[in-house]
Structure formats: structure tokens, C-alpha cells
Steps between C-alpha positions, in 0.01 A plus 500: 500500500439168325558495126590240239633526146482246220848394383434224246323180409729216605291230333221501238539842334185701427313388186641145521249257346436179698263216420163520675491346849880499528625538856800730536696697755532872443784685671538878527792692647392789722712766663427654838501868397356618829652581835370203701651151521259234377461195723312171482200697632475666156290352220468534125129548428313433175314818406331461160474307174500123457658321799549186285447279805768676705472584869344832599784568746854369543725575796859600437749229587792733576591834652558769236676821602450825309689480169503119496308272261297185543366245253131425550370176343139392458364172368236579239 
């Protein structure tokens, strides 16, 4: 079973105020809480809200075994 858990914001904590039209990179740490190893065939997919110019999908750049974490960064 595939499953992910949010660990923490690595950059730009929630409710951080930035000037309008400021480009930034947001990084989240996710943990593979499932039973399947994630590979570069896996993607993080935007699901709702304001995408702030970010990509709709982003492939993982590493293999993540169950119990391991990965930092996912998006340019917004």
C-alpha cells in the first residue's frame, strides 16, 4: 500500500508573509508510511488550492523505502 505522511516544513513555514510576486522555493519533508518503496516513477501531484505557479506534477528524484523520508521542493 502506498501512503505518505507530512513530517515538517523545511523552508517557508505556514503563514509566512512574502511580498507579492516574490519567487520562492518551498520544501516539505514527507515520510513513506506505506509498505511500498517509492521510485522515480512516483510523483507528487497538486490537488487543490492555489498552485502559485508551481508544476502540477513533480517526479521523485530518489528511491524512498518504507520508513524513510524525502524532501520535496517546488519553485513557486
